[in-house]
N, C-alpha and C positions, 0 to 999 in steps of 0.2 A: 267371807272377805277373800278376795282372789291373791294369789301369790304376787302377781303383778303390783297390786295395790300396796301389799306389804313392803315389797322391795322398794317401791317408790317413797314410802314413808322413811325408810332407813337412809335413802339417798337425801331426802330433805333434811333429816337430822344431821348428816354430815356437812351439808352446805350451810345450814344455820349455825352449826357449832364451831366450824373452822374457816371455810373458805370466805364467807361475806365479812365476819369480824376482822379478819386480816386486811381486807381492803378498807374497811372503815377506819381502822387504827392508823393506816398509812395517811389517808386523805385528811384525817382530823388534826394534822399538823398545821393546817391553814385556818385562819381566824373565820369565826361565824359571820355570815352575811345577814345582817339584822333585816333585810328586806325581802330575803328570798323565802318563798313559801312553795314547797312541792306538793303537787297533787299526783298520787300514784294509785295504780290499780293493776292487778294481775290477770283479769279476766276480760278486759276490753282494750280496744285500740284507739278509742276515743274516750272523751269524758263521760263517765257513767251518769245516767239520770239524777242520781242521789247527790252528785258533786256539781252538777252545772251551775246551780244559783250561787253555790259557795265560791266557786272559781271566779265567776263574774263579779262577785262582791269584793273578793280579795283584790282583783285588779283594780276596781273602782276605789279601793281604799289606798291605793299607792303601794301595794306589794308587787315585788317581782315575781310573777307566778311561773314555775318551771313545771312541766307535765312529764310524767313517766308512765305511759300506758302500754301495756303489752297483754297478750293472752297466752300464758305459760302452757296451757293445754294444747295450743294449736301451732305455736311459733318454732318449735323444734328445739333441740338441746342447745346448740350453738348460740341461737338468736335470744333464747332465754337466759343463758349465762352472761351474755354481753349486756342484756338489759338490767340484769341484777347488778352486775359490776357498776355500770353507769349510774344507777340509782345510789349505790352505797357510797360512791365517790362524791356525789353530790349531797346526800344525806348529811354527811360528815360537817358540812358547813351551812346547813340550812337553819333558819330560825324556826321553821315549823314544817311538818308533813301533815297533810291531810289525806285520809283514806276512808272508803266506805264499805270495805269488805275485809276478810282475812288477807293479810299481806305480809308473807313470811319475811322479806328482807328487812322490814322496819323493826322486827322483833329479833333480829339475829345478833345484836351486839349490846354492850352496854353503852347507851348513848350519851351524848354530852348533855348536862343538866340544862344548858341554855336552849336546847332544841325542844319544842313543844310537839307532840304528836296527838292529832285530834281524830278520832274514829267517829265518823258520822253515822255508819251502818247503813244498810240498804233496806231495812225493814223497821217500820214503826211498831210501837206496841211490844208486847212480850207475850206470844201465844204458845208456840211449840218450843221445846227444849232444843238448845243448840250448843255448840262449842264444848266446853268441858263437862256440860251437863248430860252429854250423850256420846257413846262410844261411835255412833255414825259419823261423827265429825272429827273427833280427836280419839284415836285408839289408846288404850291404857298404856301400851308400851312406849308411846312417843315421849322422848325426852326433850325438854326445852318447851318453854311457853310460847305458843304461837301468837299470843296476844300481848307480848312483853312490850314495855315502854311506853304504853298509852299515858298521855297527861290528862286527856279528857275524853270521855265516851258520852256523847249527847243521846238522851233518850226522850221519849215523848211525854212522860208523866211520871209522878212518883211510884206508882205501881211497877214500873219496868226497871227501876234503879236495883233492887236486889236480884232479879233474874239476870240482868246484863253483867253485873258485878260477878255472879257466880259463874256464868257461862264463860266469861273472860278472864276469870281469877284476878279481877282488878282490886286494887287497894281501896280502902275506904275514902271517899271524897272524890275518886276520879270519875264515877259514873254520876251525872247530873242531868236532873229534869229541866232542861233549858230549851227543850223543843227539837224538832227534826227539821233540818234546813229545807229540804225539798217540799215539805208541806206547806211552806210560805207560798208556794204556787197556787194553792187552792184558795188564797186570800187575795190574789192578784188578778182583778177582773181583765185587765188588758191581756196578760199571758192566757188566761183561760180562754177567752174569746178567740184570740189568735190561733191557739193551738187546736181548739175544736174545729175552726175552719179548715185547717191544714189536714186534720185527720179525716173530716167528712170528704173533703175533695179526693182523698185517696180511696174512698169507697163509694163511687157513685152508684152502684147497685143497691146500696143500702138506703138510699133516699126515699122517704115516705114510708119506711118500715121502722118497727121496732127493733133495736140492737140488743142482742144477748152476748156478753163477752165470757167466754170460757177460759179461765186462767188458772190451772192447777199448779201446785208446786212439785218439786221433784221427790223421788224416793231414794233411799240409799244414802251413800256418802257423795259429796260433791264431785269427786274425781271420777266417778263412774255413774253419774245421775241418770235415773230413769224416769219415766212417767207411769201412772196407773191408768191402763186402758184408754189413752187419748183418743185414738181413732174410733174405737167403739162408742164412746161418749159423744163425739162430734156427729158421727153418722146417725145415732139414735136421735139426737136433737134436730138434725136437720130433716129427718124423716117425719118426726111427731109435731114439730112446731109448725104452724100455719104458715101460708105465704106472706102474712103481714110481719113475719119476723125475719131478721138477718143474723146469722151467727158468725162471730169472729173468735178464733182460738189463738191463745198466746201463752206459749210454755214459759217456764222459769229459764232465766238465762243459761243455768248449768245443763239444761236439758233440750235446748233448742235444736231442731233439725233431727230429732229422734222419734218422729212420728206424725203422720197426717200433715196439716198445713201449719203445725205449730211453729211460730217463730219466723214465719217467711216475711212478715211485715217489716218495713223499715222503722216502724214506731215501737217504742217499749210499751209494756203493758200499761204503765202509769199514764201514757199518752192515749192509748187506745181506750181506756175506760172512761175518757171524758165524753165520748159519744154513745156510751153504753146505757140502756135503759134498765139493765139488770146485769149483775155480776154472778157468775157461777164459778165457785172456787171450792177449795177444800181446807187445806191448813196453811195457805200462803199468807203471808203478811200484807199481801196487796188489798186484803179486806180493810185493813185500817186506813190506807189511803182512800179507798172507795167510800168509806163512810163520810168523808168530807163533802162528798156530792149529794149526800141524803137521797140515796135511791136504793131500791130492794136488792137483797143479797140472798143467794141460794148457797148453803154449804153442802155440796154433794161429797159425802164422805162414806163410801161403801165399806172402807176398812177401818172405820171409826174405832171399833173396839180393839183391834190389834195395834193400830197406830197409838192409841192412848196408852196401851199397855207396853209397847215396845220403845216408843220415842217419848211420849208424855208431853204434858201441857204445863205452862207456868200459870196461866189463867184459865178458868173454867170455860170450855169450848161452848157449853149451853148458853153462856152469858152473851155470846156474840149476837148482834142484831141481825139475824138471818134465820131462814128456816133450814133445819138440819134434814137432809134426805140421804138415806142409805140404800134404798131400793131403786135401782135404774128405771124400773117400771113406773115409778111415781115421779120422776124428774121433770118432765115436760108439763105435767098437770101442776106440779109445785111452783114452777116459774110463773104460769099464768095467774095462779091464785095469789101468789105473793105480791105480784105487781098490782093486782086489783085491790089487795088488802094491806098495803104497805103502812106500816105505823112509824112515823118519824120521831115519835117521842121516845122511843127505845133507843134509836140511834143518837139522839141529842144527849141523852142520859149517859150512855156509853162514852160519847166523846168527852164529856166533861170528867168522867171517872179515870179513863185510861189515857186520853190524849190531851189533857188539859193544858199542857205547856205549849202545844202547838197552836200559836195564835197569830201567825203571819209575821212574827219578828224574830224568830229563832236564829236566821242567818245574821242579823244584826248583832245578836248577843254573842255569837261565836266569833265573829270578826273582832269584836271589842276584846275578847279573851286573847286573840292572837296578837293584839297591839302591845 
């Protein structure tokens, strides 16, 4: 771990422990606005995919939606502190805050009991360990809970309750299997048809071809995320797959722009996957979203042994409905074979077991909780 990363953690502790709470305390002298719901994120300048449906639903339900979207990694110190100050001032009088990722400001003070904080999270299921279950995410020396103040953590099914509660140090009853808001999209035929049309229009060169989507997760900690050999994988696939195939690669948001053509699309991975005939990923939670499309999955994991030993899994990797490939020489052949021999029965059984609460009505249940 670099000196720069360690220094950054200590700065975050100071900001969380003193600067942000002082702003909140002063602003909390004003009354709660029962209709104000804040949507906030520290990794995007616009609504993250995981919160789009929820944001629209809150507006439709009559809430006054206020958005606080920034990218703390890119915005610079002055802009970041200004964004955090503005959030804290508004947070102090909000009836609810909705987030879908780690968001330090919301955890930086003792919030008013009237304010609900809902964590939608950006990944369904519970595959690899994260949060307080791994030092890659939260170093042992960090003081202060970065997931403090959550009133509700929504998860995709009963098997995800304990892993999320452990990862976020949540109190009993906070983590609930009421479904993941964004998965409602996969039950919305109009949305699916419209988005497929938009994505296909952006890739005219893929017309008439089978589409393979390569979407790996990042390695290391989020503040200095990297990818495992992205250019090499894309280059190999493009050379070995026949002309009937078209490859799209999309990196995890924390690692975009760090190799090859990853992340250059204006569409997020969840949108790109709608036109994919096969998904190639490793340990990314995108695999859970893709299962709703009932199409083949290749789990390309050349570092499977070391990843399992160093990071670890909550649910057995081998249970995922996809073929595990560790040898790059076997990757293209595995893609062709899996597409020819896809077994949807395994996918359906996995969806029932691990994502049973995702039924197309999760957003409705969360909005009711906010009322």
